[in-house]
C-alpha angles and dihedrals in degrees: 000000000000123000121237091256092056105040102087138071112228092208089055092049091049091049094056094038088061088060094050097100091058099036093114095042103112091204096041133094091294095052091118091060090051090052094046096045099082091052092047091050092047091052091053095042092053092056107039137026110253105183107098093358122133105235131184121206109200117201091012097175109189093345106262096141094030092061092044091053090049090051087058089058100263124142099235133201112185128194135197136154098218111089091201092058094047089051092051092047092051092047093050091048090055090052092047092050090065088075097022109037089170092068111111127179124162103211114197133184094222145115120251090230090059093049090049089059092049104040115021119181093011103126136071093202138007128201122200109175126179093345108100093070091055102054131077094232114031091170089065090056093051093048092050091049091050090053092049095052123094114234105279092025123132134231120208120199134183125188145131127274120236098240136123088251092057091048091050097046106030098039112018097032104033099036107029108023107031098020093220089138129036112264112263095028091127139031115207094215089061095055113113129219118226090240089059092050090049092053093048091050092051091049089053091053095255129133116225110228104173145000117193132176118243111217118201125195106192093185093056090033092227138120136198139172125252144150104279112091100176096109119017120005143172127216133195124198132175130216106231114250 
């Protein structure tokens, strides 16, 4: 298991930090995340109560999902290791609070492994979206999340499957042909099959409840869940009570 000081790739952090200033631009380089966010939120909302829940968002980036969870009434703590992204997330939250003073997100520049040492069994739900495929040791992330969950709490993951279809669509198509994502966003070798996620969850003492495909239509700028998990997928696991 990696330590918090080891489980990141500086080149990956730098790559996303360069996008920080346009993170909330719905037509910018993170447009896909904006389009996926409603489907990700709906998946979480359908499987765990959010109002009044204490929720952790791991790898929060500029705060797209964190703010959406807070708007549902959750008490949100959000982590990232890129200072530029945390700064952007905090700034956008201040702007959003002009119209929604009830929005509350505690953004922290911290590793999930460190928080797991400090505050075990603190959260009702944890979201970790599009992070596992960007770290050297995704198992370490899952174990830390399992430790942070209260018994009966749920972990929500989103990542990409290591299949020819995912390579063709998420890398060749999205990055090099259509240009919907910046080139180099993904590395195929770091994609993760659902069976691998399931095994890691079991090893961490979690029970897998659901795996659903996440279908993205970049032309319509919409996303929905479905059965096929050969490209993008979501997973939900519960920590036994």
